[in-house]
N, C-alpha and C positions, 0 to 999 in steps of 0.2 A: 152804629157803624154806617158810613155812607155807602151808597150803592157802588161807587167807584172802588172803594176799599174791598168790597165783597168780591169784586171781579179781578183784582190784580194777581197775576201769576208770575212765576219766576221768569218765564219767557218774555213778559212785558217789560221787565226791568233789566234783564241781562244785557251784557255787552256781547255781541256776536263774536264767535271765535276768529273770524277773519279780520276783526278789528282789535284783537287783543294779542299781545306778544306771546309767542310760543316758539320753542326751540327743540332741536333733536337732542337726545340724551348724550351724544358724544361731544357736544359743544363744551368749551372750556369756560371757567369762571370769567375769564377776560371777555370771551365772546358774549356770554350772558349779560355782562355789565354793559357792553356796547349796545346790545339789543334793548336793554331796559332804558339806557340813556337816550337812545334815539326815538323811543316810543313815547308818543304823547296821546293820551286819551282825550277825546272830546265827547263828553256825555252831557246831553241837555244843555249845551252851550258852556259848560264848565270844562276847563282843561286841567289835566292832572297827569302826573307820571305814575306808571304802574309800580306797585310795591312787590309784585309777584310775576314770575313768568311760568307758564306751563311747560312741561317737559314731555315729549312724545318719543315713542320708539320708531323703528324703521317702517313699521306697518301703520303708522299714524294712530297708534293706540296710546291713550293717556297713561303715563307712568307716574308722574309726580309733579311737584311744583317747587320752585326755588324762590324764597323771599330775599329781599335786600339784605336782611340781617344774617341769613344763611350764607350768602356770598361773603359778607364781611368776616364772618366767623371762619369760613373756609380759606380766606386770605391770610389768616394769622400764620406766620412762619413757624417752622419747627423750633427755632431758637427761642421763641417766646412760649409756644404751646407746651414745650417740655418742662417749663417751670410750673410749680403749683400755682393755682389760681390766686391764692392770697399773696404770693410773691409778685405776681403780675399787677395786682391791684395796688400794692404798695409802690411798685416801681413807677407806675403812671400817676400816682397821687401827687398833687402839687407840692406837698411838703417834702417829697422824696424825688423830685424831678432830676436831681443829680444822679440817681441810680441808673437812669436810662443812658447816661453817658458811658456807663461801663460797656455798653454795646455800641457799635457804630451805627449811625442811621443808615449808612450804605449797606451794612450787613443785614439790617432789618428790611430795607427796601428790596434787596436782592432776594431775600426769603419770600417776600410778598409777591415779587415777580414770578418766582418759581411756583408758588401756590396758585397763581392766576392761571396756570396751565392745567390745573386739576379739572377733571370733567365734572359737569353738573350732576351726573348720576351718582357721584361719590358723596354729594352733600344734600341732594334733593329730599324732600319729604314725600313719602308715598301718598297716593290719593286713597284715602279711606272713607271720605264722606263726599257725597254729591247730592244734588237735588234734581228733580225732574222738571222739565220745561213747563208742565202743567200744574206743578205744586203751587198752592196758595202762598202768598207772601208771608203769612204768619207761620207756615211750615218752614220757610226759609229762615225766618227770625229764630224759630226754635232750634234749628240745626246749627245756626251760627252761635247761638248762646250755649248750646250743649257741647259744642266742639271747641269753642274759643277761636274759631277761624273767621277771618274777615273777608274771605273770598272762597266761593265754592264753585266747582265746575257744574254746569247745567247740561243734563243729558236729555236727549229726545230719541226714543227708539234705541236706547243703549249706545248712542253716539254722542260725543261731546259737541255741543252746538254753541257754547258760550260760557261765560262766567258771570257770577253775580257777586257784587261787592257790598259790604255792609254800608258804605257811604251812600250808595244808590238806594238801598232798601230803606235806610233812615230818611232819605229825602222824600221817598214816596209816602212813607208813614206820616212824616211831618206835613206834607201837602194835604193830607186828609184832615188835619186839625186846623189848618189855616182858613 
């Protein structure tokens, strides 16, 4: 192992909280989408859009996170959600595209618009896993593998100071082999 690899800690790789999108729990899905869309991360000269926003309470305590896919799932209108999953799959399958004509696109869109006013606290994932600012990068890898999460909040003295993403961890490990 290289000397650099021995020294890499979560705090060395994390994105500071003030540079990562985060929102209050009362924001709507629409507001979360706006926040995600306008946020552009610049990490080591690479630009990317966030896939997750952190959710905080009124005391600025971390409550949870919302992924893009959680928002998309939350936007599904009741007119579709009330149907069994197999029916929805068949309805949107190419060979059954005419089935969607049974419902008007306007009706679906109106349902999506209504769902966009749902608060993020209704769909967020609670924070169950974090890493410490001083944790070695291999501890971060372990936690990401064990939990299946690609983003973990980073704590320092029990306060959220940033996030660490799998893409950035992967880049650091790759650099050790180059």
